[in-house]
C-alpha positions as CSV (number, residue, x, y, z in Angstrom):
1,M,12.0,-51.5,41.7
2,D,11.5,-55.2,42.3
3,H,8.1,-56.2,43.5
4,R,7.2,-59.0,45.9
5,V,5.2,-61.7,44.1
6,V,2.3,-63.3,45.8
7,I,-0.1,-66.1,44.9
8,T,-3.8,-65.0,45.2
9,G,-5.6,-67.9,43.5
10,M,-5.2,-71.5,42.4
11,G,-7.2,-74.0,40.4
12,V,-6.8,-77.6,39.2
13,V,-8.4,-80.3,37.1
14,C,-6.5,-83.5,37.5
15,P,-7.1,-87.3,37.8
16,L,-7.8,-86.9,41.5
17,G,-10.6,-84.3,41.0
18,H,-11.8,-81.2,39.3
19,D,-10.9,-78.7,42.0
20,V,-8.2,-78.1,44.7
21,P,-10.2,-79.4,47.7
22,T,-11.1,-82.7,46.0
23,M,-7.5,-83.2,44.8
24,W,-6.1,-82.4,48.3
25,D,-8.6,-84.8,50.0
26,G,-7.5,-87.5,47.6
27,L,-3.9,-86.9,48.4
28,M,-4.6,-87.0,52.2
29,T,-6.7,-90.2,52.1
30,G,-4.5,-92.2,49.8
31,K,-6.7,-92.2,46.7
32,S,-5.3,-93.0,43.3
33,G,-6.2,-91.5,40.0
34,V,-4.8,-94.4,38.0
35,A,-6.9,-97.0,36.2
36,T,-7.2,-98.9,33.0
37,T,-7.2,-96.7,29.9
38,T,-10.6,-95.8,28.6
39,L,-9.9,-92.9,26.1
40,F,-8.9,-95.5,23.4
41,D,-8.3,-99.2,23.1
42,A,-4.9,-99.7,24.6
43,S,-5.2,-103.5,24.9
44,T,-2.3,-104.1,22.4
45,F,0.1,-101.6,24.1
46,P,2.8,-102.6,26.6
47,T,1.1,-100.1,29.0
48,Q,-2.7,-100.4,29.3
49,F,-3.5,-98.0,32.0
50,D,-3.1,-94.3,32.8
51,A,-4.3,-91.4,35.0
52,E,-7.3,-89.9,33.2
53,V,-9.5,-86.9,34.2
54,K,-13.0,-88.6,34.5
55,D,-16.5,-87.1,34.1
56,Y,-15.3,-83.6,33.2
57,D,-17.8,-81.2,31.8
58,I,-16.5,-77.7,30.8
59,S,-20.1,-76.3,30.9
60,S,-20.1,-76.6,34.7
61,F,-17.3,-74.0,34.7
62,V,-17.9,-71.5,31.9
63,K,-21.0,-69.6,30.9
64,N,-20.3,-69.9,27.1
65,P,-18.9,-73.4,26.4
66,D,-19.6,-73.0,22.7
67,L,-16.7,-70.5,22.5
68,H,-14.4,-73.4,23.4
69,Q,-16.2,-76.2,21.6
70,H,-13.2,-77.1,19.4
71,S,-10.7,-77.1,22.3
72,N,-8.4,-80.0,22.9
73,R,-8.5,-81.8,26.3
74,G,-5.7,-79.8,27.8
75,S,-7.4,-76.5,26.9
76,L,-10.7,-77.7,28.5
77,F,-8.9,-78.7,31.7
78,V,-7.0,-75.4,32.1
79,L,-10.1,-73.4,31.4
80,G,-11.8,-75.1,34.4
81,A,-8.7,-74.5,36.5
82,C,-8.5,-70.8,35.5
83,V,-12.1,-70.2,36.4
84,Q,-11.4,-71.6,39.9
85,A,-8.2,-69.6,40.3
86,C,-9.8,-66.3,39.1
87,K,-12.8,-66.8,41.4
88,Q,-10.5,-67.2,44.4
89,A,-8.4,-64.2,43.4
90,G,-11.4,-62.0,42.8
91,I,-10.8,-61.6,39.0
92,D,-13.9,-61.1,36.9
93,I,-14.2,-63.4,33.8
94,E,-16.5,-63.7,30.8
95,T,-17.5,-60.0,31.1
96,D,-17.0,-56.9,28.9
97,T,-17.0,-54.7,32.0
98,P,-14.9,-56.3,34.8
99,A,-15.2,-54.6,38.2
100,D,-12.1,-56.1,39.7
101,N,-9.9,-53.0,39.2
102,I,-7.4,-54.9,37.1
103,D,-6.1,-53.1,34.0
104,R,-6.4,-55.8,31.3
105,T,-3.4,-54.5,29.5
106,R,-1.4,-55.3,32.7
107,L,-3.0,-58.8,33.0
108,G,-0.9,-61.4,31.3
109,I,-0.9,-65.2,30.7
110,Y,2.0,-67.7,30.7
111,L,1.3,-71.3,30.2
112,G,3.4,-74.4,29.9
113,A,1.2,-76.1,27.4
114,G,1.6,-79.2,25.4
115,E,0.4,-80.0,21.9
116,G,-3.2,-81.2,21.5
117,S,-4.0,-84.8,20.5
118,A,-4.2,-85.7,16.9
119,D,-7.4,-86.9,15.2
120,N,-5.9,-90.4,15.0
121,N,-8.6,-91.9,12.8
122,A,-8.2,-89.2,10.2
123,F,-4.4,-89.2,10.6
124,F,-3.9,-92.9,10.2
125,S,-6.5,-93.3,7.4
126,S,-4.7,-90.6,5.5
127,I,-1.3,-92.4,6.0
128,I,-2.8,-95.7,4.9
129,S,-4.5,-94.2,1.9
130,G,-1.2,-92.7,0.7
131,W,1.0,-95.7,1.3
132,N,2.1,-97.6,-1.8
133,A,3.0,-101.0,-0.5
134,G,4.5,-102.2,-3.8
135,K,7.0,-99.4,-4.1
136,Q,7.3,-98.9,-0.3
137,T,6.8,-95.2,-0.7
138,M,4.2,-92.6,0.1
139,D,1.9,-91.2,-2.6
140,W,1.6,-87.7,-1.1
141,S,-1.1,-86.6,-3.5
142,K,-3.4,-89.5,-2.3
143,W,-2.4,-88.6,1.3
144,T,-3.4,-85.0,0.7
145,Q,-6.7,-85.9,-0.9
146,K,-7.7,-88.2,2.0
147,A,-6.5,-85.7,4.6
148,L,-8.7,-82.9,3.0
149,E,-11.7,-85.3,3.2
150,T,-11.2,-86.4,6.8
151,M,-9.3,-83.9,8.8
152,D,-11.0,-81.1,10.6
153,T,-9.5,-77.6,10.3
154,M,-10.3,-76.4,13.8
155,R,-9.2,-79.7,15.4
156,E,-5.8,-79.4,13.7
157,L,-5.5,-75.8,14.7
158,E,-6.1,-76.7,18.3
159,Q,-3.0,-78.9,18.3
160,E,-0.9,-75.8,18.5
161,P,0.5,-75.4,22.0
162,N,-0.3,-71.6,22.0
163,M,-4.0,-72.3,21.8
164,P,-4.7,-73.0,25.5
165,A,-3.4,-69.5,26.3
166,G,-5.7,-68.1,23.6
167,H,-8.7,-69.7,25.3
168,L,-7.7,-68.2,28.6
169,A,-7.4,-64.8,27.0
170,L,-10.9,-65.1,25.6
171,L,-12.1,-66.2,29.0
172,T,-10.5,-63.4,31.1
173,G,-10.0,-60.6,28.7
174,A,-6.3,-60.5,29.4
175,R,-4.4,-58.3,26.9
176,G,-1.0,-58.1,28.6
177,I,2.1,-60.2,28.0
178,T,1.1,-63.7,26.8
179,R,3.6,-66.5,26.4
180,S,3.7,-70.2,26.1
181,C,6.5,-72.7,26.6
182,L,6.8,-76.4,26.0
183,T,9.8,-77.6,27.9
184,A,8.5,-81.1,28.4
185,C,7.8,-82.1,32.0
186,A,9.2,-78.9,33.4
187,A,6.9,-76.6,31.3
188,S,4.4,-75.2,33.8
189,T,7.1,-74.8,36.5
190,Q,9.1,-72.7,34.0
191,A,6.0,-70.8,33.0
192,I,5.3,-69.9,36.7
193,G,8.9,-69.0,37.3
194,E,9.2,-66.7,34.3
195,A,5.7,-65.2,34.9
196,A,6.9,-64.4,38.4
197,M,9.9,-62.6,37.0
198,I,7.6,-60.6,34.7
199,V,5.6,-59.5,37.8
200,R,8.7,-58.9,39.9
201,H,10.2,-56.6,37.4
202,G,6.9,-54.6,36.9
203,K,6.1,-55.8,33.3
204,A,2.6,-56.9,34.5
205,D,0.5,-56.4,37.6
206,V,-1.1,-59.8,37.4
207,M,-0.1,-63.0,35.6
208,I,-2.3,-66.1,35.0
209,A,0.3,-68.9,35.0
210,G,0.2,-72.7,34.9
211,G,0.0,-75.6,32.5
212,A,-2.2,-77.8,30.3
213,H,-1.6,-81.1,28.7
214,S,-3.0,-84.5,27.7
215,M,-0.9,-87.1,25.9
216,I,-3.3,-89.9,26.5
217,H,-3.7,-91.0,22.9
218,P,-2.2,-93.7,20.7
219,L,0.7,-91.5,19.5
220,G,1.6,-90.2,23.0
221,L,1.5,-93.7,24.5
222,T,3.5,-95.2,21.6
223,G,6.2,-92.6,22.1
224,F,6.7,-93.1,25.8
225,N,6.4,-96.9,25.5
226,R,9.2,-96.9,22.8
227,L,11.3,-94.9,25.3
228,T,10.6,-97.6,27.9
229,A,9.6,-94.7,30.2
230,L,6.2,-96.0,31.3
231,S,5.4,-98.6,33.9
232,T,4.0,-101.8,32.4
233,R,2.5,-103.1,35.7
234,N,-0.8,-103.9,34.0
235,D,-1.8,-106.3,36.7
236,S,-1.9,-103.5,39.3
237,P,-2.3,-100.0,37.9
238,T,-3.0,-98.2,41.2
239,T,0.4,-99.4,42.6
240,A,2.3,-98.8,39.3
241,S,3.6,-95.3,40.2
242,R,6.0,-96.0,43.0
243,P,8.7,-93.3,43.2
244,F,11.9,-94.1,45.0
245,S,10.9,-97.8,45.3
246,A,13.3,-100.6,44.5
247,T,10.7,-102.1,42.2
248,R,9.8,-98.9,40.2
249,D,9.6,-99.5,36.5
250,G,8.5,-96.2,35.0
251,F,5.9,-93.4,35.3
252,V,2.2,-93.4,34.8
253,L,0.9,-91.1,32.0
254,G,-1.6,-88.6,33.2
255,E,-3.3,-85.4,32.1
256,G,-4.7,-82.2,33.5
257,G,-4.7,-78.4,33.8
258,A,-3.6,-76.1,36.6
259,V,-3.4,-72.4,37.2
260,V,-2.1,-70.0,39.8
261,I,-2.6,-66.3,39.9
262,L,0.6,-64.3,40.5
263,E,0.5,-60.6,41.3
264,T,2.5,-57.8,42.9
265,L,1.9,-57.4,46.6
266,E,0.7,-53.9,45.9
267,S,-1.9,-55.1,43.5
268,A,-3.1,-57.8,45.9
269,K,-3.5,-55.3,48.7
270,K,-5.2,-52.8,46.6
271,R,-7.8,-55.4,45.6
272,N,-8.0,-57.0,49.0
273,A,-7.2,-60.3,47.3
274,P,-6.5,-63.3,49.5
275,I,-2.7,-64.1,49.7
276,L,-2.1,-67.8,49.7
277,A,1.7,-67.8,49.6
278,E,4.6,-65.7,48.4
279,L,6.8,-66.9,45.5
280,I,10.4,-66.0,46.4
281,G,12.7,-68.0,44.3
282,F,13.1,-69.4,40.8
283,G,16.0,-71.4,39.3
284,S,16.4,-72.7,35.7
285,S,19.1,-74.6,33.9
286,N,19.8,-77.1,31.1
287,D,21.9,-80.3,31.4
288,A,23.3,-79.8,27.9
289,F,23.7,-83.6,27.8
290,R,21.2,-85.9,26.2
291,V,17.6,-85.7,24.8
292,T,16.1,-88.1,27.4
293,D,18.7,-88.7,30.1
294,M,19.6,-86.5,33.0
295,H,23.3,-85.8,33.5
296,E,24.6,-88.6,35.7
297,E,26.2,-86.2,38.2
298,A,22.9,-84.2,38.5
299,R,24.7,-81.1,37.4
300,G,21.7,-79.4,35.8
301,A,19.2,-80.2,38.6
302,A,21.7,-79.1,41.3
303,S,22.4,-75.9,39.4
304,A,18.7,-75.0,39.2
305,M,18.2,-75.7,42.9
306,R,21.2,-73.5,43.9
307,T,19.9,-70.7,41.7
308,A,16.5,-70.9,43.2
309,L,17.9,-70.8,46.7
310,K,20.1,-67.7,45.8
311,D,17.1,-66.0,44.2
312,A,15.0,-66.6,47.3
313,N,17.8,-65.4,49.6
314,V,17.4,-68.5,51.7
315,T,19.6,-71.4,52.7
316,T,19.1,-75.2,52.6
317,G,18.5,-74.9,56.3
318,D,15.4,-72.9,55.7
319,I,13.6,-75.4,53.5
320,D,10.9,-77.4,55.3
321,Y,9.9,-79.7,52.4
322,I,10.8,-80.6,48.9
323,S,8.2,-81.6,46.4
324,T,10.2,-83.8,44.0
325,H,9.8,-84.4,40.4
326,G,9.7,-88.1,41.5
327,T,8.6,-89.8,38.3
328,S,9.1,-93.4,39.4
329,T,11.7,-94.1,36.7
330,I,15.0,-95.7,37.6
331,E,17.0,-92.8,36.3
332,N,15.0,-89.8,37.6
333,D,14.6,-90.9,41.1
334,S,18.3,-91.8,41.5
335,I,19.6,-88.6,40.0
336,E,17.1,-86.4,41.7
337,T,18.2,-87.9,45.0
338,L,21.8,-87.3,44.1
339,A,20.9,-83.7,43.3
340,I,19.3,-83.1,46.7
341,K,22.3,-84.7,48.4
342,T,24.7,-82.6,46.4
343,V,23.0,-79.3,47.2
344,F,21.8,-80.0,50.8
345,G,24.8,-81.9,52.0
346,D,24.6,-83.2,55.5
347,R,21.0,-81.9,55.9
348,A,19.7,-83.9,52.9
349,K,18.5,-86.8,55.0
350,S,16.6,-84.6,57.4
351,V,14.5,-82.7,54.8
352,P,11.2,-84.4,54.1
353,V,10.6,-85.0,50.4
354,S,7.8,-86.7,48.5
355,S,6.1,-87.2,45.1
356,P,2.4,-86.6,44.5
357,K,2.8,-88.3,41.1
358,S,2.5,-91.6,43.1
359,Q,-1.2,-90.7,43.3
360,F,-2.2,-88.6,40.3
361,G,0.4,-89.7,37.8
362,H,2.6,-87.6,35.6
363,L,0.6,-84.7,34.1
364,I,3.5,-83.8,31.7
365,G,3.2,-80.0,30.9
366,A,0.6,-79.5,33.7
367,T,2.4,-81.4,36.4
368,G,4.7,-78.6,37.8
369,C,1.8,-76.2,38.5
370,T,-0.3,-79.0,40.0
371,E,2.5,-79.9,42.3
372,L,3.1,-76.3,43.3
373,I,-0.6,-76.2,44.3
374,T,0.1,-79.2,46.6
375,C,2.9,-77.1,48.1
376,I,0.6,-74.2,48.8
377,K,-1.8,-76.6,50.5
378,A,1.0,-78.1,52.5
379,I,1.8,-74.6,53.9
380,E,-1.9,-73.9,54.5
381,E,-2.5,-77.2,56.3
382,N,0.9,-77.8,57.8
383,T,0.7,-81.2,56.3
384,L,3.0,-82.9,53.8
385,P,1.7,-85.2,51.0
386,M,2.9,-88.8,51.0
387,T,4.8,-90.9,48.5
388,M,2.3,-93.7,48.0
389,N,3.3,-97.3,47.1
390,L,6.7,-96.9,48.8
391,N,6.6,-100.4,50.4
392,D,10.0,-101.6,49.3
393,P,12.5,-98.7,49.4
394,D,15.5,-98.7,47.2
395,P,18.4,-99.3,49.5
396,Q,20.5,-96.8,47.5
397,L,18.0,-94.1,47.9
398,D,18.1,-93.0,51.5
399,L,16.2,-89.7,51.9
400,D,13.0,-89.1,54.0
401,Y,10.4,-89.8,51.3
402,I,7.3,-89.6,53.5
403,P,6.2,-93.2,52.7
404,N,2.4,-94.0,52.5
405,E,1.0,-91.5,55.0
406,P,0.7,-87.7,55.1
407,R,2.8,-86.0,57.8
408,K,1.7,-83.2,60.1
409,T,4.5,-80.7,60.7
410,E,5.2,-77.0,60.6
411,V,5.7,-75.9,56.9
412,N,6.8,-72.4,56.1
413,I,9.2,-72.6,53.1
414,V,8.9,-75.2,50.3
415,M,10.9,-76.1,47.2
416,S,9.2,-77.6,44.2
417,E,11.2,-79.3,41.4
418,S,10.5,-80.2,37.8
419,F,13.0,-81.9,35.5
420,G,12.0,-82.5,31.9
421,F,13.3,-84.4,28.8
422,G,16.0,-82.5,27.0
423,G,17.6,-81.6,30.3
424,Q,15.2,-78.8,31.2
425,N,15.4,-78.1,35.0
426,N,13.1,-75.6,36.8
427,V,12.8,-75.1,40.6
428,L,10.4,-72.8,42.5
429,I,10.5,-71.7,46.2
430,I,7.5,-70.4,48.0
431,R,6.9,-69.4,51.6
432,R,4.1,-68.6,54.0
433,F,3.2,-65.0,53.4
434,E,4.3,-62.5,56.1
435,T,3.7,-58.8,55.9
436,E,7.3,-58.0,56.3
């Protein structure tokens, strides 16, 4: 028997704040999480700004921070998000004798989690130590010797993308299905979609799902700069993320952690858990095209959207709002617009769409879950987030992008889209919960 999948808790740590109310207030009041880079000296990089999580202290969320002292930034963020989500959903954490009536063998975890940041000083000093300039080759014995002297075992272990899920298991006692995926920018949307399928098909009663990532370090910035994917608007960081604008020149790198609690309707009712929304559709596809480029005909994105609609048993006429991937790159915004037109046809121009990335940046593996949380809030508040910095619309992009101001309107069914490098496409559909 298929089960209805409901969302009973949510939590976020992102550049706009360390909890959902603060993030939502920032979205509604036009705040930006973008500023000059402070985590390292980026003054020699083409891009010298980002969207950082500021003033975050894990000890304000967990009772035993020492258990997570070696965690990378992504793990620390998603721990805080998980504490918030579990508290809202009524799930006991950091206890050997939980009283929440949840069988821990039926409580699972699925994260879209990125790699941790490298210890750059140790990494680069080892490279330099092993480099033989005269022969233009590496002396790997010297590299190994220096690496053993400078690299920290636990810090290197925490780079593995499965580690954030391990920290959440330690926090919650979850002993059910535990998975991790790293499908680039679509990772946490995929994690939520596949976690929902696990719940729907009765493989778990409750799933902790979401994402964790921080690529704000020299290697991460170098990679995206070399791809020319980042904005270089160093003179005006807060206006650099401008999805669907004629003057967009790339995305703004961000970081964060986000979690939603998914469970069967039966489980939620049994526990008297609050039901925030119902997850009714999931679609996933691959472009099978290029490593970094979306297919120019939007075939993968459109396929994922159609699959999600079919899975949800709704039509394009039922969708009240689309939370776009909306990265602020030339390619993504154009092809995503094409995908919406391809699937929605004549109705495309009447469906409101927007991109919260214009305010909190691109959180990479954590971005999909964070954006789904904004969709849940949109349903709760009957208010749509804006696309900020949309002052000079691209004349070739002609959808309703909700420019610069939130919009009050009735919101019942929402589509949330994430499209990642490598052609990964994942789409979720949620709706206002109704008993029948």
